[in-house]
Structures are given as structure tokens and as C-alpha cells.
C-alpha positions as CSV (number, residue, x, y, z in Angstrom):
1,X,24.0,-47.1,-10.6
2,X,21.7,-45.7,-8.0
3,X,22.0,-42.4,-6.9
4,X,19.9,-42.0,-3.7
5,X,21.1,-44.6,-2.2
6,X,22.5,-44.6,1.3
7,X,25.7,-46.3,0.2
8,X,27.9,-43.5,-0.2
9,X,25.7,-41.4,-2.5
10,X,24.3,-38.3,-1.4
11,X,21.1,-39.7,-0.4
12,X,17.5,-38.3,-0.9
13,X,18.6,-35.1,0.9
14,X,20.0,-33.7,-2.8
15,X,15.8,-33.3,-3.6
16,X,15.8,-30.7,-0.8
17,X,18.2,-28.8,-2.0
18,X,16.7,-27.0,-5.1
19,X,13.4,-26.3,-2.6
20,X,16.2,-24.8,0.1
21,X,17.6,-22.4,-3.2
22,X,14.2,-21.2,-4.2
23,X,13.1,-20.5,-0.6
24,X,16.4,-18.5,-0.7
25,X,15.7,-16.7,-3.8
26,X,11.9,-15.6,-3.2
27,X,12.9,-14.3,0.0
28,X,15.9,-12.1,-1.6
29,X,13.3,-10.8,-4.1
30,X,10.4,-10.2,-1.4
31,X,12.9,-8.1,0.7
32,X,14.3,-6.6,-2.2
33,X,10.8,-5.3,-3.4
34,X,9.8,-3.8,-0.1
35,X,13.1,-1.9,0.6
36,X,13.9,-0.4,-2.5
37,X,11.9,2.7,-4.0
38,X,9.7,2.3,-6.7
39,X,10.6,5.5,-8.9
40,X,9.5,8.6,-7.1
41,X,7.7,6.9,-4.4
42,X,8.8,4.8,-1.7
43,X,7.3,1.4,-0.6
44,X,5.8,3.2,2.4
45,X,3.5,5.4,0.6
46,X,0.1,4.4,-0.7
47,X,-0.8,4.3,-4.4
48,X,-3.0,7.3,-4.8
49,X,-4.7,7.3,-8.2
50,X,-4.7,10.9,-9.9
51,X,-8.2,12.2,-9.7
52,X,-9.4,9.8,-7.4
53,X,-11.9,9.9,-4.6
54,X,-9.0,10.7,-2.0
55,X,-8.2,14.1,-3.9
56,X,-11.4,15.3,-5.1
57,X,-13.8,13.9,-2.1
58,X,-16.4,16.8,-1.7
59,X,-15.2,17.0,2.0
60,X,-11.3,17.4,0.5
61,X,-12.6,20.1,-1.8
62,X,-14.2,21.8,1.1
63,X,-11.4,21.8,3.2
64,X,-9.4,23.1,0.8
65,X,-11.6,26.0,0.2
66,X,-11.6,27.0,3.6
67,X,-7.6,26.9,4.1
68,X,-8.1,29.2,1.1
69,X,-10.0,31.4,3.1
70,X,-13.2,31.4,0.2
71,X,-15.6,30.3,3.3
72,X,-15.9,31.5,6.3
73,X,-15.8,29.3,9.4
74,X,-19.6,29.3,9.7
75,X,-20.2,28.5,5.9
76,X,-17.6,25.5,6.4
77,X,-19.2,24.0,9.5
78,X,-23.0,24.4,8.0
79,X,-21.8,22.7,4.5
80,X,-19.6,19.9,6.4
81,X,-22.5,18.6,8.4
82,X,-24.8,18.5,5.3
83,X,-21.4,16.3,3.8
84,X,-21.4,14.4,6.9
85,X,-25.1,13.2,6.8
86,X,-24.6,12.3,2.6
87,X,-21.1,10.7,2.6
88,X,-20.3,10.1,6.4
89,X,-18.3,11.6,9.1
90,X,-15.1,13.0,7.7
91,X,-15.2,10.5,4.7
92,X,-12.5,12.4,3.0
93,X,-10.0,12.5,5.3
94,X,-10.4,16.2,6.0
95,X,-10.8,15.5,9.8
């Protein structure tokens, strides 16, 4: 009994069906992972490591101190120019 024969059997296309279903399952899982929120942050947010460089860079700290009124504008620009030389222009995202 040859099930892959063309004499009334399903033919070789029966081997193609599991590949189609695998592609459907992978597509559904991928879409769900991108659409559904993950805990407290959605899929559109970037991963921020607590204590990482984005929140505690010297330029970000300087920007927070200026915003809080701890330093005046002249002091801010003077320190920012020094940090720009060392870390690159606005490396901390406090542009």
C-alpha cells in the first residue's frame, strides 16, 4: 500500500501540511508576543536596566541638578561643555 502514490492517495502534498501548520503556529506566537503587554511594560518600551547608564550618566545627573535648581545656567553650560568633551555630545540623552 503506497500512500504517496497518485492513484487516489493523498500524494506527496501530505508532507507539506505539517510545514504549513508550523508556519501558522510560529506566526501566531510571534504576533502575540509583539502585541500583548509584558508585565508592567509594553512591547513598545525599551529595556532599561535599573542603575544602568541611561538613568545615571553624568550628563543625565547634571540635567536633573539643573532642573531641580541646584545649579544655575552658567554652571550647567560650563559643566556640560566639559562632559561633552569627555563623553561625547549629549551622550546621556539630556539634550
